[in-house]
N, C-alpha and C positions, 0 to 999 in steps of 0.2 A: 566811837571808832577812833583809831589812831594809826598813824603811818608807821609801817614796820621799821623804817630807817630811824625813827625817833626812839623806838624800843631798842634797836640795836645800839644806838649811841649811848644810852644810859647803861647798858650792859658792858660795853667797852670801857666806859668811864669808871665802872666799878672793877675793872680788870679781871673779869671772870674768864674762864676757859670753857669751851663748849663741847658737850658730849651728847650722844643720842643712841638709842637702840633702833627702834623702828620709828622713822619720822611720821609726823601727823599732817593730814591735809589742811587742818586749821592753821598750822604753823609753817606751811610749805613756802610762804614768802620769806620767812626767816631762813629756812633751809637754803633757798636760792642765794641769799647773801653769804651764808656761812660756807657754801661749797667753794667759794673763791678764796677762802683762807687757807693758810698752810695746814697740812694734815695734823700737825702737833697741836694746833689751836682749835681744830674742829675734828673730833674723833668719832667715827661712826662704828658702833659695835653691832653685834648680831642680835642682841636683845636688850631690854631695858635694865635688867639686873646686871648685865655685864657693863653697861654704860655707867650705872651707879658705882660699880666696883672700880672701874678705871678712874672715875672722878675721885674716889676715895684715895686711890694711889697717888693721883695728881696732887691732892691736898697734902698728903704725907710727905711728898718730896719737895713741895714748894711753899707750903703754908698759905696757899691762895684758895679762892673760892671756885669750885667747879659749878658750871651751869648745865644741868642735864635736862634737855627738852624731850618731851614724849607725849603720846596721846594717853588719855586717862585709862583706856583699856589695857595699857601696858603697866599700870600700877601693880597688877598681880605679879608680874615678873620681877618688879622692883622691890617687892615687900621684904624678901629675905635679907638682902644686904642693907636695906634701910633700917630694919629692925635689929638685926643681929650684929651689925657693924657700926652703922652711922648714928644710931639712936643715942640720945644724950645720957642714957644710963649704961651705955656700953663704951664705945670709943669717942662719942660726942664729936662728930665730924660735921662741919658747916658745909652747906651746899644750897644752891637754888634749883628747885624743880619748876620748870616752865611747862605747864600742862595744858594741852588742848582738851577742852572740856566738851567732849562729844556727849550728846544726849542730855545736855543741861535742860532743866525744866521748862524754860521759855521757848525751846525750839523743837519743831517736829523732827523726828529722827527714826532710825531703824530700831527694832525691838532690842537687839543686843546692846546698842548704844544707850537706849533709854534705861535699861537695867543698870548699867555701869554708871551712867550719868547721875542717877538718883542716889547712889551711895558714895560718890566721889568725895564729897565733903566729909562724910562720916568716916571714910577710910583715913583721911588726913587727920581728923580729930583723934581717932583711935591710936594713931602713931605719934600723937603729940606734935604734929607739924603745923605751925602757924601758916596761914595763907591769906592772900588777898585776891579779889576778883579785879582783873585789869579790864576796864571798859573804855577809857578814853585818855587823852593826853594828860589830863589832870592827875590821873592815877600813877603816872610815871614817878612823881615825887614819893608816893607811897612805896613803889617798887624799890627805889633807892634806899629808903629807910629800912625795909624788911631785909634787904641784902646786908645792910650794916648790922642789923639785929642778929642775923645768922652768924656773921663773923665774930661779933662780940660774945654771943652766948654759946658758940660752937655747936650749933644745932641746924638740921635741915629746915628750910622754909620753902613755901610753894607759892606760885602765882598761877591762877586759873584764867584761861583765855577762851571765851566762847566763840562760836561760829560767827563769821562776818565781822569780827572786831578789827582785824588788821587790814589796813588799806595798802594796796601795792599795785604796781603796774603789771598787768597781765602780760605774760609772754606767750609767743606762739609755741605750739607743740613741737617737740623735737622731731626733726625730719630724719627719716631713715636713709642713711647714706648707702647702705648695702641692700639693693633691691631684690637680690635673690634669696634673702632670708624669708622664712615662713612667717606669716601673721598668725596670731593666736587663734583667730577665727578659722583659719584654714586648717590648723591642727585639730581643733575641736570638731569641725565638720568631717574631716577624714576619720577621726576616731569613732564618731557616732555612726558612720557608714561602714566601719570595719569590724567593730566589736561583735561578739556573739550575743545571741538573744538573752542569755541568762547572766549578763555582765552587770556588775554594780560599780558605780563610779563615786568616789569621794573627792570632791574638788575643794581646793584651798580658797581662802577668803579673798574678797576684792573682785577685780575685773574677771578673773578666771571663772568663778562660780556664776557671775552675772552673765558672761558671754555664753557659757554652757547652757544656762537656762533659756536665754534669748534665742539661741540657734535652734535648740530643740523645739521651742514654741513656733518660731517663724517657719521652719522647714518640716514641722510635724514628724520629727524623728523620734520614734517610740521604742526603739530597741535599747534595752538596758534601763536601769533606774539610777537616779542621782541623789546624793546627799550633799547639800551645799554648806560649806563651813562659813557661815556668815560672820562668825567670830572665831575665837580660839586659834589665832594665827600661829603657825608652826606645829600644829597638832594634827594636821590632815593625815599624815603617814601613820600615826598611831591609831587614829580612828579606823582607817582603812585596814590596818593590820589586825586590830581587834575583831573586825567583822570577818576578815578572811580566814582567821583561825577556826571559825565555827561554821564554816560552809565549804562545800566543794566547788561552789560557783566562783567564777573569776571576779576579783576585786581590783579595780584600777584606782590608784591614787594620782590625781592630777594636781601637781604641785608647782610652786613658783620658787625662784631662787632666794628671795628675801625670806619667805616662809621656811624653806628647808634649812637655811643657815641659822635661823633663830634657835632651833633645837636639833642641831645636826647629829647629836648623839642618838637620835631615833633611828638613824641608818644602821647602827650597830645592833639595835634591838630587832629590826627587820631582818638583818642578815642572820641573826642567831635563831629566830623563831619562825620566820615566814615559811609557808608552804609554796608549792609550785603554782598556786592560783593567784599569788600576789604579784601585781605589776605596778611599777612606779614610774611616772612620767614627770620629768622636770622641764618646765617651760622657762628657759633661761634667757632673759633679756637684760641681765646685769643691772636691774633697777627695781626700786620700790614704786612701780608705776601707778598703782592704785591710790597712792597718797602724795603724788607729785613728781615721781621720776628720779628720786635720789639714787645715787649709785650704790650697789651692794658689794662690789668687788668680787663677784662670783665668776666673772668672765674667764679667768685663767686657771680656775681650779681643775685638776685632772680627776674628774668624776669616774673615769674608767678605773684607775688604780684605787681610788678611794672606796668605791662601792664594792669592788671585788675583794679588797683586803678586809672588808667588814662582813663578807659572807654572801653578797649577791652572786647569783650564778652567771648571769649574762649582762652585758652592757652594750647598748646601741647608741649611736650618735647620728643626728640629722642636722646638717648645716645649711642645706639648700632645699628649695621647694621640690626640685625634681626627685629627691630621695624620699619624699614624704610617704606616698602610698605603699611602696615596696617595703620600706623599713618598719612602718607601723604594723603592717600585716605580719612581718617576721617576728616582731616584738610580741604581738598579741598571741601568736601561736607558739611562743617559746615556753619552756618550763622554767618558772620563776623560783625564787624571787628574781625578777628582771628589772633592769633600770634603763630607761630611755631618756637621754638628754637631747632636747631640741633647742637649737640656737634660734630664738625668734626675734623679730623686729619689734620695736616699741610701737605703740598705737593700739587703739581699741575701737570697737563698734560705737557708733554714736547713739545717744539717747538710750543707754543701757537700762533695762528694767531691773528691779531688785526682787529677790524672793520675799514673798509677803506672808502667805499662810504656812508658817514653818511647821506647825503640828501636822498639817495635811501632808507636807513633803516628807516628814519623818514617817508617818503612817504608811504612805505608799512605798517608801524605801524598805521598810520592815516587811511588808507583805510580799516583797520580791524574793525573800529567802525561803 
């Protein structure tokens, strides 16, 4: 194990600049330090490929090393610019990839993380990216050397960090200063008691799917069927759209701000293709809450104008608890594609369960069509 401040010191010493797409829970202690830096020194993009690309632009303008930190599940988003721009046989761009290694062989983890964890090293090898595994304080010297290697050879390098490697002082959860905002659990409970019997729900990855599953189980709410996006962040809307196009039943996408921003172009596809049975709910708490609460910068986006300009028929907004029941009912009964933005408070249910028998969940969802 090593203290995150010592990791940060070596990175600062090497004069790297920091970029990220979707932050990682393994690296959230580093995120907490970086959030205090000037926004030019710590840039948060909407996905990992964008973070890589901004880092490339940073190098072109400054001849300095970008440090892109990400979770290994985001390597898929990063592949295109890493191979088609940064690769040593193309533009040969130096950079450090600081990767949270979810699903590494030595740790128990979720199915989707185990799949990606098992091939993480292979992916780096296929891209000809040299890497090291950062385990303790002694490895910091190796980290310094591999950064120097990146600069000298003008190629990307990587550092893998496993779960529980970084030591940091735990902070209290963020307190909600606006008490009249809805909680995620209140929205989900209202939705499950309002939807029609033949409704199907596709829920985004992280706390949203886990709370949806837990509330259904705890309160025995059986109306509708769910498909939980345990992975594939940013793709919930497209899965929901694909299902909605081939049924007359109502399909609800339960989305989050970080997820939606990751592939916001999907809104245009929905607006162009979706039928009246498609309903899109955005739970907007302006944060990547499931991986540490990092800010998404979604708070001030005008989703009314955005979604309507892209083809959605109706837009609804809920800011306070007192609006919840009436507006969700109106939204459910509207002719879509409809978009409902709900400004929710941060915070989640304690001791959240995780979807486990994924093939059974898939089968039950399919039988509902």
